[in-house]
C-alpha positions in Angstrom: 139.8 152.0 112.9 142.9 149.9 113.8 146.4 151.0 113.3 149.4 148.7 112.9 152.2 150.5 114.7 155.1 148.0 114.4 155.7 145.8 111.4 158.5 144.7 109.2 156.5 144.7 106.0 158.9 146.5 103.6 160.5 143.9 101.2 164.2 143.0 101.1 165.2 145.5 103.7 165.8 143.9 107.1 164.9 140.5 108.6 161.2 141.1 107.7 159.5 140.4 104.4 161.9 138.6 102.1 160.1 139.6 98.8 157.6 141.9 97.3 155.2 139.0 97.1 155.4 138.4 100.8 155.0 142.1 101.6 151.8 142.3 99.5 150.4 139.2 101.1 151.1 140.6 104.5 149.3 143.7 103.5 146.3 141.7 102.2 146.1 139.9 105.6 146.3 143.1 107.6 143.4 144.6 105.6 141.4 141.4 105.9 141.9 141.6 109.7 140.6 145.2 109.8 143.8 147.2 109.9 143.4 150.5 108.0 146.6 152.3 108.7 150.1 150.9 108.9 153.5 152.3 110.1 156.3 150.3 108.5 159.1 150.0 111.0 162.2 148.4 109.6 165.1 147.9 112.0 167.7 150.7 112.3 171.0 149.9 113.9 173.3 152.9 113.9 176.4 150.8 114.0 175.4 149.0 110.8 174.3 151.9 108.7 176.5 154.4 106.9 174.1 157.2 107.9 170.4 158.0 108.4 170.3 159.4 104.9 171.6 156.2 103.4 169.0 154.2 105.4 166.2 156.5 104.2 167.2 155.9 100.6 167.1 152.1 101.0 163.8 152.4 102.9 162.2 154.5 100.1 163.3 152.1 97.4 161.8 149.2 99.3 158.6 151.1 99.8 158.4 151.8 96.1 158.9 148.2 95.2 155.5 147.6 96.9 153.9 150.3 94.7 154.0 152.9 97.5 150.7 151.9 99.1 148.8 155.0 100.5 147.9 153.2 103.8 151.5 152.5 104.6 153.5 155.3 106.4 157.2 155.1 107.0 159.1 154.8 110.2 161.7 152.7 111.9 162.5 150.6 114.9 165.6 152.1 116.3 168.0 150.2 118.5 169.1 152.2 121.5 172.9 152.5 121.4 175.4 154.7 123.0 175.2 158.2 121.4 172.0 157.4 119.4 170.6 160.8 120.5 173.5 162.6 118.9 173.2 160.8 115.6 172.7 163.4 112.8 169.1 163.3 111.3 167.8 160.8 113.9 164.6 162.7 114.0 163.9 161.7 110.4 163.2 158.2 111.5 160.1 159.2 113.4 156.8 157.9 112.2 155.9 159.8 109.1 153.6 162.7 109.8 153.9 162.4 113.6 156.1 163.2 116.5 156.5 159.5 117.5 159.8 157.7 117.4 160.0 153.9 118.0 162.9 152.8 120.2 164.0 149.2 121.1 166.0 148.3 124.1 169.0 146.0 123.5 168.5 142.4 124.6 171.7 142.6 126.6 170.0 144.1 129.5 169.2 147.5 130.9 171.5 150.4 132.0 170.8 153.9 133.1 172.5 155.5 130.0 169.7 154.1 127.9 167.1 156.2 129.8 169.4 159.2 129.2 169.5 158.6 125.5 165.7 158.3 125.3 165.3 161.5 127.3 167.8 163.4 125.1 165.9 162.4 121.9 162.7 163.6 123.4 164.0 167.0 124.5 166.4 167.7 121.6 164.0 166.9 118.8 160.7 167.4 120.6 159.7 163.8 119.8 157.6 161.4 121.8 159.5 158.2 122.4 157.6 154.9 121.9 159.1 151.9 123.7 158.8 148.8 121.4 157.2 145.7 122.7 157.6 146.6 126.4 156.2 143.3 127.6 159.2 141.4 126.1 161.5 142.9 128.7 159.8 141.2 131.6 162.3 138.3 131.4 165.3 140.5 130.7 165.0 143.4 133.2 164.8 143.2 137.0 161.6 144.4 138.7 163.4 147.7 139.6 164.5 148.2 136.1 161.0 147.6 134.7 159.7 150.1 137.2 162.3 152.6 136.0 161.1 152.1 132.4 157.4 152.5 133.3 158.2 155.8 135.1 159.4 157.3 131.8 157.4 159.9 129.9 156.9 157.7 126.9 154.3 155.7 125.0 154.4 151.9 125.3 154.0 149.7 122.2 152.6 146.2 122.8 152.8 143.4 120.3 149.5 141.5 119.8 151.4 138.3 120.7 151.4 139.4 124.3 147.7 138.4 124.6 148.7 134.8 123.8 150.9 134.6 126.9 149.5 134.4 130.4 152.4 136.4 132.0 152.6 139.0 129.3 148.8 139.4 129.0 148.5 139.9 132.8 151.3 142.6 132.6 149.7 144.4 129.6 146.2 144.3 131.2 147.7 145.9 134.3 149.2 148.7 132.2 145.8 149.2 130.5 144.0 149.3 133.8 146.4 151.8 135.3 146.0 154.1 132.3 149.5 153.9 130.7 149.5 155.2 127.1 149.7 152.2 124.8 149.6 151.6 121.1 149.6 148.2 119.4 151.3 146.3 116.6 151.8 142.8 115.2 155.6 143.1 114.8 155.0 140.7 111.9 158.0 139.7 109.9 156.7 137.0 107.5 153.8 134.7 106.7 154.6 131.8 109.0 155.7 132.0 112.6 155.5 135.8 112.7 152.5 136.6 110.5 150.0 139.4 111.1 147.9 138.6 114.1 145.2 141.2 114.5 142.6 138.5 114.7 144.1 137.5 118.1 144.2 141.1 119.2 140.5 141.7 118.5 139.5 138.6 120.5 141.3 139.9 123.5 140.9 143.7 123.6 137.8 145.8 124.1 136.7 148.5 121.8 137.5 151.2 124.4 141.1 150.1 124.5 141.4 150.3 120.7 139.8 153.7 120.7 142.2 155.0 123.4 145.2 153.7 121.3 143.9 155.3 118.2 143.4 158.6 120.0 147.1 158.6 121.0 148.1 158.1 117.4 145.8 160.8 116.2 147.1 163.3 118.8 150.6 162.6 117.6 150.0 163.7 114.1 151.8 166.9 113.1 149.2 169.6 112.2 
């Protein structure tokens, strides 16, 4: 089984699928590429939202527009901001039915307070942080900052696109070889330049790596 752990498939909600038709086509492609389970992860920016509750209502309406597919579970890609760990109901943005919460570093660079916010979310809510598309920060963070990120007690999410880049592929393969906990996703937003790409993933990754990723996701499910 393969699980999509990062995708913007819900219609008319963020910068992802612009319509129900696009969402359904994305779902068809995922299924044709062998994906059986999907975590929908629309962007959540605390400074843009009235509240977590308001976001959850919008997310639910978007999900229902698709017909509430049983193989799609709800989550979010949460931007790390000052005070995000103290935001009321932040724990409700975790992957549905699991203790995983997907967090995205800002593209403005890395600061030590971000690590503190991630740690506070983990301890306060007993959630396991997942760092979104960790390979993308190679060109944004210094070597020392990347080492600090890799020292964290988190799970790392890798976009399938990383296997199409020599530098990113080498970095991800190093993480795999050294046994870092990794889950995968397409981070797909549309049907053109950011379409589902699990066909690329399957050409580049061994069955053992896929099995290890799936075991991480299975262990995270709330019993």
